[in-house]
C-alpha positions as CSV (number, residue, x, y, z in Angstrom):
1,M,0.0,0.0,0.0
2,A,2.9,2.3,-0.7
3,P,1.0,4.7,-3.1
4,Y,-1.9,4.8,-0.6
5,A,0.5,5.7,2.2
6,R,2.1,8.4,0.1
7,T,-1.3,10.1,-0.4
8,L,-1.8,10.0,3.4
9,W,1.7,11.5,3.9
10,D,1.1,14.3,1.4
11,A,-2.4,15.1,2.7
12,A,-1.1,15.4,6.3
13,R,1.9,17.5,5.3
14,N,-0.4,19.8,3.2
15,E,-2.4,20.4,6.3
16,G,0.7,21.4,8.3
17,V,1.3,18.2,10.2
18,A,5.0,18.1,11.1
19,E,7.2,15.6,9.3
20,S,8.8,14.7,12.6
21,L,5.4,13.8,14.0
22,L,4.5,11.5,11.2
23,L,7.9,9.8,11.2
24,A,7.6,9.3,14.9
25,A,4.4,7.4,14.3
26,A,5.7,5.3,11.4
27,P,8.6,5.4,8.9
28,M,7.7,6.0,5.3
29,P,8.6,3.0,3.0
30,Q,11.4,3.4,0.6
31,G,10.7,3.3,-3.1
32,E,7.9,0.9,-4.0
33,A,8.1,-1.0,-0.7
34,D,4.7,-1.6,1.0
35,M,3.9,0.2,4.3
36,P,2.8,-2.3,7.0
37,L,-0.9,-2.0,7.9
38,A,-0.1,-1.1,11.5
39,D,2.3,1.7,10.4
40,Y,-0.4,3.2,8.1
41,L,-2.9,3.2,10.9
42,A,-0.4,4.8,13.3
43,M,0.4,7.5,10.8
44,F,-3.3,8.1,10.1
45,E,-3.9,8.4,13.9
46,A,-1.1,10.9,14.3
47,A,-2.4,13.0,11.4
48,L,-6.0,12.9,12.8
49,I,-4.9,14.0,16.2
50,A,-2.9,16.9,14.8
51,T,-5.8,18.1,12.6
52,D,-9.5,17.6,13.2
53,P,-12.2,14.9,12.9
54,L,-12.8,15.8,9.2
55,F,-9.3,14.9,8.1
56,G,-10.4,11.5,6.9
57,W,-12.9,13.0,4.4
58,R,-10.3,15.6,3.2
59,L,-7.8,12.8,2.8
60,G,-10.1,11.0,0.4
61,Q,-10.4,14.2,-1.6
62,Q,-6.7,14.0,-2.3
63,V,-6.7,10.7,-4.2
64,K,-5.6,10.5,-7.8
65,P,-4.9,7.7,-10.2
66,T,-1.5,7.0,-8.7
67,T,-3.0,6.5,-5.2
68,Y,-4.4,3.2,-6.4
69,G,-1.2,2.0,-8.1
70,V,-1.7,-0.3,-11.0
71,N,-5.5,-0.1,-10.3
72,G,-5.5,3.6,-11.1
73,I,-4.3,2.9,-14.7
74,L,-6.7,0.0,-15.0
75,L,-9.7,2.2,-14.0
76,L,-8.8,4.8,-16.5
77,A,-9.0,2.2,-19.3
78,C,-12.6,1.1,-18.4
79,P,-15.4,2.3,-20.7
80,T,-18.0,3.0,-18.0
81,L,-18.0,4.0,-14.3
82,G,-19.8,0.8,-13.5
83,L,-17.1,-1.4,-15.0
84,A,-14.5,0.7,-13.2
85,L,-16.2,0.0,-9.9
86,E,-16.2,-3.7,-10.7
87,Q,-12.4,-3.5,-11.0
88,V,-12.2,-1.8,-7.6
89,L,-14.0,-4.7,-6.1
90,R,-11.9,-7.3,-7.8
91,F,-8.5,-5.8,-7.2
92,E,-9.0,-4.0,-3.9
93,A,-6.4,-6.2,-2.2
94,L,-3.7,-4.7,-4.5
95,V,-4.4,-1.3,-3.0
96,H,-4.9,-2.0,0.7
97,D,-6.0,-4.5,3.3
98,L,-8.1,-2.1,5.3
99,G,-11.5,-3.7,4.3
100,R,-13.5,-4.9,1.4
101,S,-16.1,-3.3,-0.9
102,S,-19.3,-4.6,-2.5
103,L,-21.8,-3.1,-5.0
104,L,-25.5,-3.8,-5.4
105,Q,-28.3,-2.3,-7.5
106,Q,-31.9,-2.2,-6.4
107,E,-34.8,-0.3,-7.9
108,G,-32.8,2.3,-9.7
109,V,-30.4,2.9,-6.8
110,A,-26.8,1.6,-6.6
111,V,-25.4,0.8,-3.2
112,Y,-21.6,0.8,-2.6
113,S,-20.8,-0.7,0.7
114,W,-17.5,-1.1,2.5
115,R,-16.6,-3.6,5.3
116,N,-14.2,-1.9,7.7
117,D,-11.8,-4.5,8.9
118,M,-10.2,-2.0,11.2
119,A,-13.5,-1.2,13.0
120,S,-11.9,-1.6,16.5
121,H,-9.1,0.9,15.8
122,A,-9.1,4.5,17.0
123,V,-9.2,5.8,13.5
124,A,-12.0,3.5,12.3
125,G,-14.5,6.3,11.7
126,A,-12.2,8.7,9.9
127,L,-10.8,5.7,7.9
128,A,-14.3,4.8,6.6
129,E,-14.9,8.5,5.7
130,S,-11.6,8.6,3.8
131,V,-12.6,5.5,1.8
132,F,-16.0,6.9,0.7
133,S,-14.5,10.4,0.0
134,G,-11.9,8.7,-2.1
135,I,-14.4,6.7,-4.1
136,K,-16.4,9.8,-4.8
137,T,-13.3,11.7,-5.9
138,C,-12.2,8.7,-8.0
139,A,-15.6,8.5,-9.7
140,E,-15.5,12.2,-10.5
141,W,-12.1,12.2,-12.1
142,L,-13.0,9.1,-14.1
143,A,-16.3,10.5,-15.4
144,G,-15.0,14.1,-15.7
145,R,-18.0,15.5,-13.9
146,P,-19.5,15.8,-10.4
147,V,-21.1,12.7,-9.0
148,M,-23.7,13.4,-6.3
149,P,-24.8,10.6,-4.0
150,I,-28.2,10.3,-2.5
151,A,-27.2,9.4,1.1
152,L,-24.1,8.4,3.0
153,E,-24.3,6.0,6.0
154,F,-21.6,5.1,8.5
155,T,-21.5,2.6,11.4
156,H,-19.5,4.9,13.7
157,A,-20.9,7.6,15.9
158,A,-20.9,11.2,14.7
159,P,-17.6,12.9,15.6
160,R,-18.0,15.8,18.0
161,G,-17.9,19.3,16.5
162,S,-17.8,18.2,12.9
163,S,-20.3,18.8,10.1
164,L,-19.5,16.3,7.4
165,A,-22.8,16.8,5.6
166,S,-21.8,20.3,4.5
167,L,-18.4,19.1,3.3
168,A,-19.7,16.0,1.5
169,G,-22.7,17.8,0.1
170,V,-25.1,15.0,1.0
171,E,-27.1,13.8,4.0
172,V,-25.0,11.8,6.4
173,A,-26.3,9.2,8.9
174,Y,-24.3,7.7,11.7
175,G,-24.7,4.5,13.8
176,C,-26.0,2.6,10.8
177,P,-25.6,-1.2,10.3
178,I,-23.1,-0.9,7.5
179,N,-20.9,1.7,5.8
180,R,-22.5,2.6,2.5
181,V,-23.3,5.3,0.0
182,L,-26.4,5.3,-2.1
183,F,-26.5,6.9,-5.6
184,P,-28.6,6.8,-8.8
185,A,-27.8,3.5,-10.6
186,E,-27.8,5.4,-13.9
187,L,-24.4,6.9,-12.9
188,L,-22.9,3.4,-13.5
189,A,-23.5,3.9,-17.2
190,L,-21.5,7.2,-17.3
191,P,-18.8,6.9,-20.0
192,I,-15.1,7.4,-19.1
193,P,-13.8,9.8,-21.7
194,Q,-10.2,8.4,-21.7
195,A,-11.3,4.7,-21.9
196,N,-9.0,2.4,-23.8
197,N,-10.9,-0.9,-24.6
198,G,-7.9,-2.3,-26.3
199,L,-5.7,-1.8,-23.3
200,L,-8.2,-3.0,-20.7
201,P,-7.7,-6.8,-21.1
202,L,-3.9,-6.3,-20.9
203,L,-4.2,-4.3,-17.7
204,Q,-6.7,-6.8,-16.2
205,G,-4.3,-9.6,-17.0
206,H,-1.4,-7.7,-15.3
207,A,-3.6,-7.0,-12.2
208,E,-4.5,-10.7,-12.0
209,A,-0.8,-11.6,-12.2
210,L,0.0,-9.2,-9.4
211,L,-2.9,-10.7,-7.3
212,R,-1.4,-14.2,-7.8
213,E,2.1,-12.9,-6.9
214,R,0.7,-11.4,-3.8
215,H,-0.5,-14.8,-2.7
216,Q,2.8,-16.4,-3.5
217,T,4.7,-13.8,-1.4
218,E,2.3,-14.0,1.6
219,P,3.5,-15.5,4.9
220,A,4.1,-19.2,4.9
221,I,1.4,-20.0,7.4
222,V,-1.2,-18.2,5.2
223,G,-0.2,-20.3,2.2
224,Q,-0.4,-23.5,4.3
225,V,-3.9,-22.6,5.5
226,R,-5.0,-21.7,2.0
227,Q,-3.9,-25.1,0.7
228,V,-5.7,-27.0,3.5
229,V,-8.8,-24.9,2.7
230,L,-8.5,-25.7,-1.0
231,N,-8.1,-29.4,-0.2
232,N,-11.1,-29.6,2.1
233,L,-13.7,-27.1,1.0
234,G,-16.1,-29.7,-0.4
235,E,-16.4,-31.4,3.0
236,G,-18.4,-28.4,4.3
237,G,-18.4,-26.7,7.7
238,L,-14.6,-26.2,7.6
239,K,-13.4,-24.6,10.9
240,L,-10.2,-23.2,12.2
241,A,-9.8,-26.3,14.5
242,D,-10.0,-28.6,11.4
243,V,-7.2,-26.7,9.7
244,A,-5.1,-26.7,12.8
245,Q,-5.5,-30.4,13.1
246,A,-4.4,-30.9,9.5
247,L,-1.3,-28.7,10.1
248,H,-0.5,-30.5,13.4
249,L,-1.0,-27.3,15.4
250,S,-3.1,-26.4,18.3
251,T,-6.0,-24.1,17.4
252,R,-4.6,-21.4,19.6
253,T,-1.2,-21.6,17.9
254,L,-2.7,-21.4,14.5
255,Q,-4.9,-18.4,15.5
256,R,-1.8,-16.6,16.9
257,R,0.3,-17.2,13.7
258,L,-2.5,-16.0,11.5
259,T,-2.9,-12.9,13.6
260,E,0.8,-12.2,13.4
261,A,0.5,-12.5,9.6
262,G,-2.3,-10.0,9.6
263,M,-4.9,-12.5,8.4
264,A,-8.2,-13.7,9.9
265,F,-9.2,-17.3,9.2
266,Q,-12.7,-16.3,8.1
267,D,-11.4,-13.7,5.7
268,L,-9.0,-16.2,4.2
269,L,-11.8,-18.8,3.8
270,D,-14.1,-16.3,2.2
271,T,-11.4,-15.0,-0.2
272,T,-10.6,-18.5,-1.3
273,R,-14.2,-19.3,-1.9
274,H,-14.8,-16.1,-3.8
275,E,-11.9,-16.7,-6.1
276,L,-12.9,-20.3,-6.8
277,A,-16.5,-19.3,-7.3
278,R,-15.6,-16.7,-9.9
279,H,-13.4,-19.2,-11.7
280,Y,-16.1,-21.9,-11.8
281,L,-18.9,-19.5,-12.9
282,A,-16.9,-17.8,-15.6
283,S,-15.1,-20.8,-17.1
284,S,-17.5,-23.8,-16.7
285,A,-21.1,-24.8,-17.3
286,M,-21.3,-26.4,-13.9
287,P,-24.7,-25.9,-12.2
288,I,-24.6,-23.3,-9.5
289,G,-25.9,-25.7,-6.9
290,E,-22.9,-28.0,-7.6
291,I,-20.5,-25.1,-7.4
292,A,-22.0,-24.3,-4.0
293,Y,-21.5,-27.9,-2.9
294,L,-17.8,-27.8,-4.0
295,L,-17.2,-24.7,-2.0
296,G,-18.6,-26.2,1.1
297,Y,-22.2,-24.9,1.1
298,R,-24.9,-27.4,1.7
299,D,-27.6,-24.8,1.0
300,P,-27.3,-23.1,-2.5
301,A,-29.2,-20.1,-1.0
302,A,-26.4,-19.6,1.5
303,F,-23.8,-19.6,-1.4
304,H,-26.0,-17.1,-3.3
305,H,-26.1,-14.8,-0.4
306,A,-22.4,-15.0,0.3
307,F,-21.4,-14.5,-3.4
308,K,-23.7,-11.4,-3.6
309,G,-21.9,-10.0,-0.6
310,W,-18.5,-10.6,-2.2
311,Q,-19.2,-9.6,-5.7
312,G,-22.2,-7.2,-5.5
313,E,-24.4,-9.4,-7.7
314,G,-25.7,-13.0,-7.6
315,P,-23.8,-15.9,-9.2
316,G,-26.3,-16.3,-12.1
317,S,-25.9,-12.6,-13.0
318,F,-22.1,-12.8,-12.7
319,R,-22.0,-15.9,-14.9
320,G,-24.2,-14.4,-17.6
321,R,-22.3,-11.1,-17.7
322,S,-18.9,-12.9,-17.7
323,Q,-19.8,-15.2,-20.5
324,R,-21.4,-12.4,-22.6
325,T,-18.4,-10.1,-22.4
326,E,-15.8,-12.9,-22.2
327,S,-13.8,-10.8,-19.8
328,P,-10.5,-12.2,-18.7
329,L,-10.5,-13.3,-15.1
């Protein structure tokens, strides 16, 4: 998340936060090296304390294509805003490990949601605000025009003394079940002026390669757990204790090692299921019920619900769209 960290650094320095204060919180990575998640959060907290509760939203307003690394170039090649958001969902792990996004459409309204995996951290609220501000800013520089949402909802409590509604230009609700923004679904069809359809497949392939490389360079324990999950998904009800037994570890030891690696077992299980589901749906004619069974779901409805949460659409819809467009996965 080096580009993401650079945007945080620049935003804080532009607001007068002392360089010494930021470096005391966390060192900046050299070159293209990634900044550890804990360091990013520490620097974010230092900047937030030195400024005010609205720093998170202003941080999001500073994003630019380079903030998202290779994803930024990929987004610029997409023909529509909707397709660009799909790439955000697919390759979010290449940008950061702060949380995960989903996108739904219902009755003419699009709902972009974000699961905050740092919900217990002191900067959780400002972090969520920075993500949504960044998505709005990103959408506007892609479409080349203002993008006005209908409503903005956050799980955290309203910060004291702040008025985000006036800054965001939209009604803001706090203490909600999920973090999400609602906007007219028609905005998803907005064309991206600088789109390059010929370059898009090449960039998608490059992003996929980076995603695979990311898995290859992950901590050994994560790779070991992933392999056990892959080998045992079809048995259903796979639990941390089952994986620990397969690796000849105690459940507590495995939990500790995963925590040290910055990975939660359920997230790893869900990510593996999501990737396999996309592969099966896009590249085979296997019935959805059979795919659900292979992924460890005894109830196809449970798989449908899970896939919609990961992908922002049901498995049938994803399969139909993937096979119509023949998009590379």
